[in-house]
Backbone as XML, in Angstrom:
<?xml version="1.0"?>
<chain id="A" units="angstrom">
  <residue number="1" name="LEU">
    <atom name="N" x="-6.749" y="2.790" z="15.616"/>
    <atom name="CA" x="-7.905" y="3.330" z="14.915"/>
    <atom name="C" x="-8.067" y="2.701" z="13.540"/>
  </residue>
  <residue number="2" name="GLU">
    <atom name="N" x="-6.941" y="2.524" z="12.843"/>
    <atom name="CA" x="-7.011" y="1.974" z="11.501"/>
    <atom name="C" x="-7.604" y="0.570" z="11.507"/>
  </residue>
  <residue number="3" name="ARG">
    <atom name="N" x="-7.207" y="-0.243" z="12.453"/>
    <atom name="CA" x="-7.686" y="-1.623" z="12.515"/>
    <atom name="C" x="-9.168" y="-1.687" z="12.822"/>
  </residue>
  <residue number="4" name="GLN">
    <atom name="N" x="-9.689" y="-0.695" z="13.477"/>
    <atom name="CA" x="-11.100" y="-0.667" z="13.828"/>
    <atom name="C" x="-11.965" y="-0.206" z="12.663"/>
  </residue>
  <residue number="5" name="GLY">
    <atom name="N" x="-11.362" y="0.030" z="11.538"/>
    <atom name="CA" x="-12.112" y="0.464" z="10.386"/>
    <atom name="C" x="-12.401" y="1.955" z="10.391"/>
  </residue>
  <residue number="6" name="GLU">
    <atom name="N" x="-11.853" y="2.665" z="11.314"/>
    <atom name="CA" x="-12.075" y="4.106" z="11.403"/>
    <atom name="C" x="-10.994" y="4.808" z="10.579"/>
  </residue>
  <residue number="7" name="LEU">
    <atom name="N" x="-11.059" y="4.585" z="9.282"/>
    <atom name="CA" x="-9.978" y="5.019" z="8.410"/>
    <atom name="C" x="-9.830" y="6.539" z="8.349"/>
  </residue>
  <residue number="8" name="GLU">
    <atom name="N" x="-10.943" y="7.232" z="8.360"/>
    <atom name="CA" x="-10.847" y="8.688" z="8.321"/>
    <atom name="C" x="-10.200" y="9.234" z="9.590"/>
  </residue>
  <residue number="9" name="ASP">
    <atom name="N" x="-10.506" y="8.633" z="10.724"/>
    <atom name="CA" x="-9.858" y="9.041" z="11.969"/>
    <atom name="C" x="-8.365" y="8.750" z="11.912"/>
  </residue>
  <residue number="10" name="ALA">
    <atom name="N" x="-8.002" y="7.645" z="11.296"/>
    <atom name="CA" x="-6.593" y="7.296" z="11.158"/>
    <atom name="C" x="-5.878" y="8.327" z="10.284"/>
  </residue>
  <residue number="11" name="VAL">
    <atom name="N" x="-6.523" y="8.774" z="9.206"/>
    <atom name="CA" x="-5.929" y="9.803" z="8.349"/>
    <atom name="C" x="-5.662" y="11.057" z="9.170"/>
  </residue>
  <residue number="12" name="ALA">
    <atom name="N" x="-6.644" y="11.460" z="9.972"/>
    <atom name="CA" x="-6.486" y="12.663" z="10.798"/>
    <atom name="C" x="-5.325" y="12.507" z="11.783"/>
  </residue>
  <residue number="13" name="MET">
    <atom name="N" x="-5.164" y="11.334" z="12.341"/>
    <atom name="CA" x="-4.067" y="11.099" z="13.272"/>
    <atom name="C" x="-2.718" y="11.147" z="12.565"/>
  </residue>
  <residue number="14" name="TYR">
    <atom name="N" x="-2.639" y="10.560" z="11.365"/>
    <atom name="CA" x="-1.403" y="10.628" z="10.593"/>
    <atom name="C" x="-1.072" y="12.078" z="10.235"/>
  </residue>
  <residue number="15" name="GLU">
    <atom name="N" x="-2.097" y="12.844" z="9.858"/>
    <atom name="CA" x="-1.871" y="14.247" z="9.511"/>
    <atom name="C" x="-1.365" y="15.031" z="10.721"/>
  </residue>
  <residue number="16" name="LYS">
    <atom name="N" x="-1.917" y="14.764" z="11.885"/>
    <atom name="CA" x="-1.462" y="15.432" z="13.104"/>
    <atom name="C" x="-0.016" y="15.030" z="13.419"/>
  </residue>
  <residue number="17" name="ALA">
    <atom name="N" x="0.278" y="13.743" z="13.295"/>
    <atom name="CA" x="1.639" y="13.266" z="13.524"/>
    <atom name="C" x="2.610" y="13.952" z="12.571"/>
  </residue>
  <residue number="18" name="LEU">
    <atom name="N" x="2.218" y="14.058" z="11.314"/>
    <atom name="CA" x="3.067" y="14.692" z="10.315"/>
    <atom name="C" x="3.304" y="16.161" z="10.646"/>
  </residue>
  <residue number="19" name="GLU">
    <atom name="N" x="2.270" y="16.828" z="11.079"/>
    <atom name="CA" x="2.394" y="18.231" z="11.480"/>
    <atom name="C" x="3.436" y="18.394" z="12.593"/>
  </residue>
  <residue number="20" name="ILE">
    <atom name="N" x="3.368" y="17.531" z="13.573"/>
    <atom name="CA" x="4.304" y="17.585" z="14.704"/>
    <atom name="C" x="5.721" y="17.255" z="14.248"/>
  </residue>
  <residue number="21" name="ILE">
    <atom name="N" x="5.854" y="16.240" z="13.422"/>
    <atom name="CA" x="7.176" y="15.838" z="12.915"/>
    <atom name="C" x="7.808" y="16.980" z="12.135"/>
  </residue>
  <residue number="22" name="ILE">
    <atom name="N" x="7.048" y="17.568" z="11.228"/>
    <atom name="CA" x="7.576" y="18.649" z="10.398"/>
    <atom name="C" x="7.970" y="19.846" z="11.262"/>
  </residue>
  <residue number="23" name="LYS">
    <atom name="N" x="7.134" y="20.171" z="12.236"/>
    <atom name="CA" x="7.419" y="21.310" z="13.120"/>
    <atom name="C" x="8.699" y="21.085" z="13.922"/>
  </residue>
  <residue number="24" name="ASN">
    <atom name="N" x="8.863" y="19.879" z="14.433"/>
    <atom name="CA" x="9.973" y="19.608" z="15.345"/>
    <atom name="C" x="11.225" y="19.040" z="14.686"/>
  </residue>
  <residue number="25" name="LEU">
    <atom name="N" x="11.062" y="18.268" z="13.636"/>
    <atom name="CA" x="12.199" y="17.584" z="13.020"/>
    <atom name="C" x="12.468" y="18.014" z="11.587"/>
  </residue>
  <residue number="26" name="GLY">
    <atom name="N" x="11.494" y="18.646" z="10.969"/>
    <atom name="CA" x="11.628" y="19.062" z="9.584"/>
    <atom name="C" x="10.966" y="18.081" z="8.637"/>
  </residue>
  <residue number="27" name="GLY">
    <atom name="N" x="10.581" y="18.598" z="7.483"/>
    <atom name="CA" x="9.833" y="17.805" z="6.512"/>
    <atom name="C" x="10.636" y="16.749" z="5.787"/>
  </residue>
  <residue number="28" name="LYS">
    <atom name="N" x="11.946" y="16.758" z="5.955"/>
    <atom name="CA" x="12.791" y="15.772" z="5.274"/>
    <atom name="C" x="13.335" y="14.714" z="6.229"/>
  </residue>
  <residue number="29" name="HIS">
    <atom name="N" x="12.807" y="14.681" z="7.444"/>
    <atom name="CA" x="13.247" y="13.692" z="8.430"/>
    <atom name="C" x="12.678" y="12.320" z="8.070"/>
  </residue>
  <residue number="30" name="SER">
    <atom name="N" x="13.398" y="11.281" z="8.437"/>
    <atom name="CA" x="12.948" y="9.919" z="8.129"/>
    <atom name="C" x="11.593" y="9.606" z="8.758"/>
  </residue>
  <residue number="31" name="SER">
    <atom name="N" x="11.279" y="10.231" z="9.877"/>
    <atom name="CA" x="9.967" y="10.012" z="10.489"/>
    <atom name="C" x="8.841" y="10.550" z="9.613"/>
  </residue>
  <residue number="32" name="ALA">
    <atom name="N" x="9.110" y="11.627" z="8.896"/>
    <atom name="CA" x="8.123" y="12.142" z="7.943"/>
    <atom name="C" x="7.924" y="11.135" z="6.816"/>
  </residue>
  <residue number="33" name="ALA">
    <atom name="N" x="9.018" y="10.557" z="6.333"/>
    <atom name="CA" x="8.916" y="9.542" z="5.276"/>
    <atom name="C" x="8.091" y="8.353" z="5.751"/>
  </residue>
  <residue number="34" name="ASP">
    <atom name="N" x="8.326" y="7.918" z="6.980"/>
    <atom name="CA" x="7.564" y="6.791" z="7.529"/>
    <atom name="C" x="6.075" y="7.115" z="7.599"/>
  </residue>
  <residue number="35" name="THR">
    <atom name="N" x="5.760" y="8.338" z="7.991"/>
    <atom name="CA" x="4.352" y="8.732" z="8.106"/>
    <atom name="C" x="3.716" y="8.837" z="6.730"/>
  </residue>
  <residue number="36" name="TYR">
    <atom name="N" x="4.416" y="9.422" z="5.772"/>
    <atom name="CA" x="3.886" y="9.466" z="4.399"/>
    <atom name="C" x="3.650" y="8.052" z="3.871"/>
  </residue>
  <residue number="37" name="ASN">
    <atom name="N" x="4.579" y="7.146" z="4.168"/>
    <atom name="CA" x="4.429" y="5.765" z="3.731"/>
    <atom name="C" x="3.189" y="5.123" z="4.362"/>
  </residue>
  <residue number="38" name="ASN">
    <atom name="N" x="2.996" y="5.355" z="5.654"/>
    <atom name="CA" x="1.809" y="4.821" z="6.331"/>
    <atom name="C" x="0.529" y="5.392" z="5.746"/>
  </residue>
  <residue number="39" name="MET">
    <atom name="N" x="0.556" y="6.677" z="5.408"/>
    <atom name="CA" x="-0.614" y="7.305" z="4.796"/>
    <atom name="C" x="-0.883" y="6.711" z="3.417"/>
  </residue>
  <residue number="40" name="ALA">
    <atom name="N" x="0.167" y="6.414" z="2.669"/>
    <atom name="CA" x="-0.003" y="5.797" z="1.358"/>
    <atom name="C" x="-0.712" y="4.454" z="1.483"/>
  </residue>
  <residue number="41" name="ILE">
    <atom name="N" x="-0.292" y="3.669" z="2.456"/>
    <atom name="CA" x="-0.918" y="2.357" z="2.675"/>
    <atom name="C" x="-2.390" y="2.525" z="3.043"/>
  </residue>
  <residue number="42" name="LEU">
    <atom name="N" x="-2.662" y="3.483" z="3.902"/>
    <atom name="CA" x="-4.044" y="3.740" z="4.316"/>
    <atom name="C" x="-4.894" y="4.207" z="3.140"/>
  </residue>
  <residue number="43" name="PHE">
    <atom name="N" x="-4.369" y="5.145" z="2.348"/>
    <atom name="CA" x="-5.121" y="5.615" z="1.182"/>
    <atom name="C" x="-5.372" y="4.476" z="0.200"/>
  </residue>
  <residue number="44" name="GLU">
    <atom name="N" x="-4.398" y="3.594" z="0.059"/>
    <atom name="CA" x="-4.604" y="2.436" z="-0.823"/>
    <atom name="C" x="-5.763" y="1.583" z="-0.305"/>
  </residue>
  <residue number="45" name="ARG">
    <atom name="N" x="-5.797" y="1.359" z="0.991"/>
    <atom name="CA" x="-6.887" y="0.571" z="1.587"/>
    <atom name="C" x="-8.248" y="1.234" z="1.366"/>
  </residue>
  <residue number="46" name="GLN">
    <atom name="N" x="-8.244" y="2.563" z="1.302"/>
    <atom name="CA" x="-9.473" y="3.312" z="1.077"/>
    <atom name="C" x="-9.839" y="3.385" z="-0.407"/>
  </residue>
  <residue number="47" name="GLY">
    <atom name="N" x="-8.959" y="2.909" z="-1.271"/>
    <atom name="CA" x="-9.195" y="3.003" z="-2.700"/>
    <atom name="C" x="-8.831" y="4.355" z="-3.280"/>
  </residue>
  <residue number="48" name="LYS">
    <atom name="N" x="-8.148" y="5.183" z="-2.515"/>
    <atom name="CA" x="-7.716" y="6.509" z="-2.971"/>
    <atom name="C" x="-6.310" y="6.381" z="-3.555"/>
  </residue>
  <residue number="49" name="LEU">
    <atom name="N" x="-6.265" y="5.799" z="-4.744"/>
    <atom name="CA" x="-4.985" y="5.413" z="-5.316"/>
    <atom name="C" x="-4.137" y="6.606" z="-5.721"/>
  </residue>
  <residue number="50" name="GLU">
    <atom name="N" x="-4.743" y="7.659" z="-6.234"/>
    <atom name="CA" x="-3.971" y="8.858" z="-6.593"/>
    <atom name="C" x="-3.320" y="9.462" z="-5.353"/>
  </residue>
  <residue number="51" name="ASP">
    <atom name="N" x="-4.074" y="9.522" z="-4.262"/>
    <atom name="CA" x="-3.533" y="10.048" z="-3.010"/>
    <atom name="C" x="-2.398" y="9.157" z="-2.496"/>
  </residue>
  <residue number="52" name="ALA">
    <atom name="N" x="-2.584" y="7.857" z="-2.653"/>
    <atom name="CA" x="-1.550" y="6.915" z="-2.208"/>
    <atom name="C" x="-0.265" y="7.119" z="-3.008"/>
  </residue>
  <residue number="53" name="VAL">
    <atom name="N" x="-0.383" y="7.267" z="-4.317"/>
    <atom name="CA" x="0.805" y="7.494" z="-5.149"/>
    <atom name="C" x="1.495" y="8.785" z="-4.721"/>
  </residue>
  <residue number="54" name="ALA">
    <atom name="N" x="0.718" y="9.834" z="-4.458"/>
    <atom name="CA" x="1.304" y="11.113" z="-4.024"/>
    <atom name="C" x="2.085" y="10.946" z="-2.720"/>
  </residue>
  <residue number="55" name="MET">
    <atom name="N" x="1.565" y="10.145" z="-1.802"/>
    <atom name="CA" x="2.261" y="9.915" z="-0.538"/>
    <atom name="C" x="3.543" y="9.113" z="-0.755"/>
  </residue>
  <residue number="56" name="TYR">
    <atom name="N" x="3.482" y="8.128" z="-1.650"/>
    <atom name="CA" x="4.696" y="7.368" z="-1.960"/>
    <atom name="C" x="5.738" y="8.258" z="-2.628"/>
  </residue>
  <residue number="57" name="GLU">
    <atom name="N" x="5.290" y="9.205" z="-3.460"/>
    <atom name="CA" x="6.234" y="10.122" z="-4.086"/>
    <atom name="C" x="6.947" y="10.966" z="-3.029"/>
  </residue>
  <residue number="58" name="LYS">
    <atom name="N" x="6.216" y="11.425" z="-2.023"/>
    <atom name="CA" x="6.837" y="12.186" z="-0.943"/>
    <atom name="C" x="7.797" y="11.303" z="-0.149"/>
  </residue>
  <residue number="59" name="THR">
    <atom name="N" x="7.374" y="10.080" z="0.109"/>
    <atom name="CA" x="8.236" y="9.118" z="0.807"/>
    <atom name="C" x="9.537" y="8.933" z="0.034"/>
  </residue>
  <residue number="60" name="LEU">
    <atom name="N" x="9.403" y="8.726" z="-1.255"/>
    <atom name="CA" x="10.552" y="8.489" z="-2.124"/>
    <atom name="C" x="11.506" y="9.676" z="-2.121"/>
  </residue>
  <residue number="61" name="GLU">
    <atom name="N" x="10.968" y="10.868" z="-2.223"/>
    <atom name="CA" x="11.801" y="12.076" z="-2.222"/>
    <atom name="C" x="12.663" y="12.155" z="-0.956"/>
  </residue>
  <residue number="62" name="ILE">
    <atom name="N" x="12.043" y="11.889" z="0.180"/>
    <atom name="CA" x="12.767" y="11.965" z="1.454"/>
    <atom name="C" x="13.797" y="10.838" z="1.559"/>
  </residue>
  <residue number="63" name="LYS">
    <atom name="N" x="13.390" y="9.626" z="1.187"/>
    <atom name="CA" x="14.320" y="8.496" z="1.272"/>
    <atom name="C" x="15.537" y="8.701" z="0.382"/>
  </residue>
  <residue number="64" name="ILE">
    <atom name="N" x="15.324" y="9.188" z="-0.828"/>
    <atom name="CA" x="16.451" y="9.414" z="-1.734"/>
    <atom name="C" x="17.382" y="10.471" z="-1.154"/>
  </residue>
  <residue number="65" name="LYS">
    <atom name="N" x="16.801" y="11.533" z="-0.596"/>
    <atom name="CA" x="17.625" y="12.591" z="-0.008"/>
    <atom name="C" x="18.435" y="12.068" z="1.173"/>
  </residue>
  <residue number="66" name="ASN">
    <atom name="N" x="17.796" y="11.265" z="2.014"/>
    <atom name="CA" x="18.447" y="10.814" z="3.245"/>
    <atom name="C" x="19.301" y="9.561" z="3.078"/>
  </residue>
  <residue number="67" name="LEU">
    <atom name="N" x="18.879" y="8.661" z="2.222"/>
    <atom name="CA" x="19.539" y="7.361" z="2.115"/>
    <atom name="C" x="20.315" y="7.178" z="0.816"/>
  </residue>
  <residue number="68" name="GLY">
    <atom name="N" x="20.004" y="7.987" z="-0.174"/>
    <atom name="CA" x="20.593" y="7.821" z="-1.498"/>
    <atom name="C" x="19.683" y="6.981" z="-2.373"/>
  </residue>
  <residue number="69" name="GLY">
    <atom name="N" x="19.818" y="7.151" z="-3.655"/>
    <atom name="CA" x="18.935" y="6.493" z="-4.607"/>
    <atom name="C" x="19.136" y="5.005" z="-4.775"/>
  </residue>
  <residue number="70" name="GLU">
    <atom name="N" x="20.166" y="4.456" z="-4.163"/>
    <atom name="CA" x="20.458" y="3.030" z="-4.329"/>
    <atom name="C" x="20.135" y="2.203" z="-3.087"/>
  </residue>
  <residue number="71" name="HIS">
    <atom name="N" x="19.439" y="2.773" z="-2.156"/>
    <atom name="CA" x="19.112" y="2.056" z="-0.915"/>
    <atom name="C" x="17.943" y="1.095" z="-1.145"/>
  </residue>
  <residue number="72" name="SER">
    <atom name="N" x="17.971" y="-0.031" z="-0.464"/>
    <atom name="CA" x="16.912" y="-1.038" z="-0.625"/>
    <atom name="C" x="15.533" y="-0.493" z="-0.239"/>
  </residue>
  <residue number="73" name="SER">
    <atom name="N" x="15.488" y="0.439" z="0.694"/>
    <atom name="CA" x="14.215" y="1.033" z="1.076"/>
    <atom name="C" x="13.621" y="1.863" z="-0.067"/>
  </residue>
  <residue number="74" name="VAL">
    <atom name="N" x="14.477" y="2.479" z="-0.861"/>
    <atom name="CA" x="14.025" y="3.208" z="-2.047"/>
    <atom name="C" x="13.442" y="2.215" z="-3.056"/>
  </residue>
  <residue number="75" name="ALA">
    <atom name="N" x="14.102" y="1.082" z="-3.220"/>
    <atom name="CA" x="13.603" y="0.039" z="-4.121"/>
    <atom name="C" x="12.225" y="-0.445" z="-3.680"/>
  </residue>
  <residue number="76" name="ASP">
    <atom name="N" x="12.038" y="-0.613" z="-2.383"/>
    <atom name="CA" x="10.736" y="-1.043" z="-1.867"/>
    <atom name="C" x="9.638" y="-0.033" z="-2.195"/>
  </residue>
  <residue number="77" name="THR">
    <atom name="N" x="9.960" y="1.245" z="-2.075"/>
    <atom name="CA" x="8.967" y="2.272" z="-2.378"/>
    <atom name="C" x="8.636" y="2.282" z="-3.864"/>
  </residue>
  <residue number="78" name="TYR">
    <atom name="N" x="9.638" y="2.108" z="-4.718"/>
    <atom name="CA" x="9.355" y="1.994" z="-6.156"/>
    <atom name="C" x="8.411" y="0.822" z="-6.431"/>
  </residue>
  <residue number="79" name="SER">
    <atom name="N" x="8.633" y="-0.300" z="-5.765"/>
    <atom name="CA" x="7.758" y="-1.464" z="-5.956"/>
    <atom name="C" x="6.341" y="-1.175" z="-5.488"/>
  </residue>
  <residue number="80" name="ASN">
    <atom name="N" x="6.217" y="-0.510" z="-4.357"/>
    <atom name="CA" x="4.892" y="-0.153" z="-3.856"/>
    <atom name="C" x="4.164" y="0.761" z="-4.834"/>
  </residue>
  <residue number="81" name="MET">
    <atom name="N" x="4.887" y="1.713" z="-5.392"/>
    <atom name="CA" x="4.288" y="2.600" z="-6.381"/>
    <atom name="C" x="3.871" y="1.822" z="-7.628"/>
  </residue>
  <residue number="82" name="ALA">
    <atom name="N" x="4.674" y="0.861" z="-8.022"/>
    <atom name="CA" x="4.358" y="0.054" z="-9.200"/>
    <atom name="C" x="3.033" y="-0.675" z="-9.016"/>
  </residue>
  <residue number="83" name="VAL">
    <atom name="N" x="2.819" y="-1.222" z="-7.841"/>
    <atom name="CA" x="1.569" y="-1.933" z="-7.563"/>
    <atom name="C" x="0.375" y="-0.996" z="-7.734"/>
  </residue>
  <residue number="84" name="LEU">
    <atom name="N" x="0.485" y="0.199" z="-7.189"/>
    <atom name="CA" x="-0.612" y="1.164" z="-7.294"/>
    <atom name="C" x="-0.837" y="1.606" z="-8.731"/>
  </residue>
  <residue number="85" name="LEU">
    <atom name="N" x="0.233" y="1.859" z="-9.441"/>
    <atom name="CA" x="0.101" y="2.269" z="-10.838"/>
    <atom name="C" x="-0.538" y="1.160" z="-11.670"/>
  </residue>
  <residue number="86" name="GLU">
    <atom name="N" x="-0.177" y="-0.072" z="-11.370"/>
    <atom name="CA" x="-0.803" y="-1.205" z="-12.065"/>
    <atom name="C" x="-2.298" y="-1.226" z="-11.785"/>
  </residue>
  <residue number="87" name="ARG">
    <atom name="N" x="-2.682" y="-1.031" z="-10.537"/>
    <atom name="CA" x="-4.109" y="-1.023" z="-10.174"/>
    <atom name="C" x="-4.864" y="0.097" z="-10.881"/>
  </residue>
  <residue number="88" name="GLN">
    <atom name="N" x="-4.159" y="1.178" z="-11.220"/>
    <atom name="CA" x="-4.770" y="2.290" z="-11.932"/>
    <atom name="C" x="-4.778" y="2.072" z="-13.443"/>
  </residue>
  <residue number="89" name="GLY">
    <atom name="N" x="-4.196" y="0.970" z="-13.888"/>
    <atom name="CA" x="-4.131" y="0.687" z="-15.317"/>
    <atom name="C" x="-2.993" y="1.398" z="-16.022"/>
  </residue>
  <residue number="90" name="LYS">
    <atom name="N" x="-2.097" y="1.994" z="-15.268"/>
    <atom name="CA" x="-0.949" y="2.708" z="-15.832"/>
    <atom name="C" x="0.221" y="1.731" z="-15.939"/>
  </residue>
  <residue number="91" name="LEU">
    <atom name="N" x="0.086" y="0.818" z="-16.886"/>
    <atom name="CA" x="1.010" y="-0.308" z="-16.961"/>
    <atom name="C" x="2.430" y="0.107" z="-17.323"/>
  </residue>
  <residue number="92" name="GLU">
    <atom name="N" x="2.584" y="1.036" z="-18.248"/>
    <atom name="CA" x="3.934" y="1.467" z="-18.622"/>
    <atom name="C" x="4.636" y="2.126" z="-17.435"/>
  </residue>
  <residue number="93" name="ASP">
    <atom name="N" x="3.908" y="2.948" z="-16.703"/>
    <atom name="CA" x="4.488" y="3.598" z="-15.527"/>
    <atom name="C" x="4.835" y="2.562" z="-14.456"/>
  </residue>
  <residue number="94" name="ALA">
    <atom name="N" x="3.974" y="1.565" z="-14.312"/>
    <atom name="CA" x="4.226" y="0.506" z="-13.333"/>
    <atom name="C" x="5.488" y="-0.266" z="-13.693"/>
  </residue>
  <residue number="95" name="VAL">
    <atom name="N" x="5.647" y="-0.593" z="-14.966"/>
    <atom name="CA" x="6.854" y="-1.295" z="-15.416"/>
    <atom name="C" x="8.091" y="-0.454" z="-15.106"/>
  </residue>
  <residue number="96" name="ALA">
    <atom name="N" x="8.003" y="0.851" z="-15.362"/>
    <atom name="CA" x="9.149" y="1.733" z="-15.099"/>
    <atom name="C" x="9.527" y="1.711" z="-13.618"/>
  </residue>
  <residue number="97" name="MET">
    <atom name="N" x="8.524" y="1.709" z="-12.742"/>
    <atom name="CA" x="8.808" y="1.675" z="-11.303"/>
    <atom name="C" x="9.416" y="0.338" z="-10.897"/>
  </residue>
  <residue number="98" name="TYR">
    <atom name="N" x="8.870" y="-0.755" z="-11.421"/>
    <atom name="CA" x="9.442" y="-2.071" z="-11.129"/>
    <atom name="C" x="10.882" y="-2.157" z="-11.627"/>
  </residue>
  <residue number="99" name="GLU">
    <atom name="N" x="11.139" y="-1.600" z="-12.793"/>
    <atom name="CA" x="12.500" y="-1.661" z="-13.338"/>
    <atom name="C" x="13.475" y="-0.856" z="-12.478"/>
  </residue>
  <residue number="100" name="LYS">
    <atom name="N" x="13.037" y="0.277" z="-11.959"/>
    <atom name="CA" x="13.898" y="1.045" z="-11.047"/>
    <atom name="C" x="14.200" y="0.224" z="-9.795"/>
  </residue>
  <residue number="101" name="SER">
    <atom name="N" x="13.149" y="-0.382" z="-9.249"/>
    <atom name="CA" x="13.322" y="-1.225" z="-8.069"/>
    <atom name="C" x="14.273" y="-2.384" z="-8.366"/>
  </residue>
  <residue number="102" name="LEU">
    <atom name="N" x="14.059" y="-3.005" z="-9.496"/>
    <atom name="CA" x="14.871" y="-4.150" z="-9.894"/>
    <atom name="C" x="16.341" y="-3.759" z="-10.031"/>
  </residue>
  <residue number="103" name="GLN">
    <atom name="N" x="16.606" y="-2.626" z="-10.669"/>
    <atom name="CA" x="17.996" y="-2.217" z="-10.869"/>
    <atom name="C" x="18.698" y="-1.940" z="-9.538"/>
  </residue>
  <residue number="104" name="ILE">
    <atom name="N" x="17.995" y="-1.290" z="-8.628"/>
    <atom name="CA" x="18.584" y="-1.030" z="-7.308"/>
    <atom name="C" x="18.912" y="-2.346" z="-6.614"/>
  </residue>
  <residue number="105" name="ASN">
    <atom name="N" x="17.971" y="-3.272" z="-6.666"/>
    <atom name="CA" x="18.191" y="-4.558" z="-5.991"/>
    <atom name="C" x="19.287" y="-5.383" z="-6.662"/>
  </residue>
  <residue number="106" name="ILE">
    <atom name="N" x="19.375" y="-5.315" z="-7.985"/>
    <atom name="CA" x="20.465" y="-6.000" z="-8.685"/>
    <atom name="C" x="21.802" y="-5.417" z="-8.246"/>
  </residue>
  <residue number="107" name="ASP">
    <atom name="N" x="21.864" y="-4.089" z="-8.193"/>
    <atom name="CA" x="23.108" y="-3.428" z="-7.787"/>
    <atom name="C" x="23.505" y="-3.803" z="-6.360"/>
  </residue>
  <residue number="108" name="ASN">
    <atom name="N" x="22.513" y="-3.961" z="-5.497"/>
    <atom name="CA" x="22.796" y="-4.254" z="-4.090"/>
    <atom name="C" x="22.985" y="-5.739" z="-3.798"/>
  </residue>
  <residue number="109" name="LEU">
    <atom name="N" x="22.259" y="-6.586" z="-4.514"/>
    <atom name="CA" x="22.218" y="-8.009" z="-4.169"/>
    <atom name="C" x="22.889" y="-8.918" z="-5.196"/>
  </residue>
  <residue number="110" name="GLY">
    <atom name="N" x="23.097" y="-8.399" z="-6.376"/>
    <atom name="CA" x="23.588" y="-9.237" z="-7.462"/>
    <atom name="C" x="22.414" y="-9.741" z="-8.289"/>
  </residue>
  <residue number="111" name="GLY">
    <atom name="N" x="22.673" y="-10.068" z="-9.528"/>
    <atom name="CA" x="21.615" y="-10.410" z="-10.472"/>
    <atom name="C" x="20.917" y="-11.730" z="-10.255"/>
  </residue>
  <residue number="112" name="ASP">
    <atom name="N" x="21.476" y="-12.597" z="-9.432"/>
    <atom name="CA" x="20.886" y="-13.926" z="-9.251"/>
    <atom name="C" x="20.258" y="-14.128" z="-7.879"/>
  </residue>
  <residue number="113" name="HIS">
    <atom name="N" x="20.069" y="-13.067" z="-7.143"/>
    <atom name="CA" x="19.499" y="-13.194" z="-5.800"/>
    <atom name="C" x="18.038" y="-13.636" z="-5.887"/>
  </residue>
  <residue number="114" name="SER">
    <atom name="N" x="17.648" y="-14.535" z="-5.011"/>
    <atom name="CA" x="16.298" y="-15.112" z="-5.058"/>
    <atom name="C" x="15.191" y="-14.080" z="-4.877"/>
  </residue>
  <residue number="115" name="SER">
    <atom name="N" x="15.470" y="-13.001" z="-4.178"/>
    <atom name="CA" x="14.418" y="-12.009" z="-3.945"/>
    <atom name="C" x="14.056" y="-11.231" z="-5.210"/>
  </residue>
  <residue number="116" name="LEU">
    <atom name="N" x="14.865" y="-11.342" z="-6.257"/>
    <atom name="CA" x="14.582" y="-10.645" z="-7.501"/>
    <atom name="C" x="13.532" y="-11.351" z="-8.347"/>
  </residue>
  <residue number="117" name="ALA">
    <atom name="N" x="13.305" y="-12.613" z="-8.099"/>
    <atom name="CA" x="12.398" y="-13.401" z="-8.932"/>
    <atom name="C" x="10.993" y="-12.811" z="-8.968"/>
  </residue>
  <residue number="118" name="GLU">
    <atom name="N" x="10.493" y="-12.376" z="-7.832"/>
    <atom name="CA" x="9.135" y="-11.817" z="-7.791"/>
    <atom name="C" x="9.024" y="-10.568" z="-8.663"/>
  </residue>
  <residue number="119" name="THR">
    <atom name="N" x="10.019" y="-9.706" z="-8.601"/>
    <atom name="CA" x="9.974" y="-8.489" z="-9.412"/>
    <atom name="C" x="10.064" y="-8.825" z="-10.891"/>
  </residue>
  <residue number="120" name="TYR">
    <atom name="N" x="10.930" y="-9.765" z="-11.252"/>
    <atom name="CA" x="10.988" y="-10.198" z="-12.654"/>
    <atom name="C" x="9.631" y="-10.729" z="-13.105"/>
  </residue>
  <residue number="121" name="ASN">
    <atom name="N" x="8.985" y="-11.515" z="-12.258"/>
    <atom name="CA" x="7.655" y="-12.033" z="-12.604"/>
    <atom name="C" x="6.646" y="-10.905" z="-12.772"/>
  </residue>
  <residue number="122" name="ASN">
    <atom name="N" x="6.672" y="-9.927" z="-11.882"/>
    <atom name="CA" x="5.740" y="-8.808" z="-11.974"/>
    <atom name="C" x="5.935" y="-8.027" z="-13.271"/>
  </residue>
  <residue number="123" name="VAL">
    <atom name="N" x="7.174" y="-7.784" z="-13.632"/>
    <atom name="CA" x="7.460" y="-7.066" z="-14.875"/>
    <atom name="C" x="6.984" y="-7.887" z="-16.068"/>
  </residue>
  <residue number="124" name="ALA">
    <atom name="N" x="7.245" y="-9.174" z="-16.059"/>
    <atom name="CA" x="6.823" y="-10.036" z="-17.163"/>
    <atom name="C" x="5.307" y="-10.015" z="-17.332"/>
  </residue>
  <residue number="125" name="ILE">
    <atom name="N" x="4.591" y="-10.081" z="-16.238"/>
    <atom name="CA" x="3.119" y="-10.053" z="-16.293"/>
    <atom name="C" x="2.635" y="-8.745" z="-16.906"/>
  </residue>
  <residue number="126" name="LEU">
    <atom name="N" x="3.223" y="-7.635" z="-16.476"/>
    <atom name="CA" x="2.812" y="-6.340" z="-17.017"/>
    <atom name="C" x="3.145" y="-6.211" z="-18.499"/>
  </residue>
  <residue number="127" name="LEU">
    <atom name="N" x="4.322" y="-6.674" z="-18.881"/>
    <atom name="CA" x="4.702" y="-6.614" z="-20.287"/>
    <atom name="C" x="3.761" y="-7.479" z="-21.126"/>
  </residue>
  <residue number="128" name="GLU">
    <atom name="N" x="3.396" y="-8.618" z="-20.593"/>
    <atom name="CA" x="2.456" y="-9.509" z="-21.298"/>
    <atom name="C" x="1.101" y="-8.823" z="-21.439"/>
  </residue>
  <residue number="129" name="ARG">
    <atom name="N" x="0.645" y="-8.162" z="-20.388"/>
    <atom name="CA" x="-0.644" y="-7.460" z="-20.428"/>
    <atom name="C" x="-0.641" y="-6.312" z="-21.426"/>
  </residue>
  <residue number="130" name="GLN">
    <atom name="N" x="0.523" y="-5.711" z="-21.625"/>
    <atom name="CA" x="0.628" y="-4.615" z="-22.575"/>
    <atom name="C" x="0.594" y="-5.090" z="-24.018"/>
  </residue>
  <residue number="131" name="GLY">
    <atom name="N" x="0.838" y="-6.387" z="-24.195"/>
    <atom name="CA" x="0.807" y="-6.950" z="-25.531"/>
    <atom name="C" x="2.149" y="-6.969" z="-26.111"/>
  </residue>
</chain>
């Protein structure tokens, strides 16, 4: 449905999926986190950035509870939130999210890992934009 441009129908399907997941598996199950994450992506595509951030916050809460705060998946969610916050003009908040992501990845991968370069660049751009 989402690919067909029927975004509102896709939202309804995600909401139904979430209802079933919560009823059967509980609201803190990883499947709920996956659905919240999918909804965040969809809301971003719709330009509903506040809603997208709220979904990422729910995703983050579940991931931290289930995986711990140092998991690479948590770092990915922080990065996703940073992108949305940047689009909203909330540059300081975006930098904070990127820095959280960066620290997790440094702890997991080491400070010289090639995958860190993009995050360093993103932080530098935001800091430059802030003046």
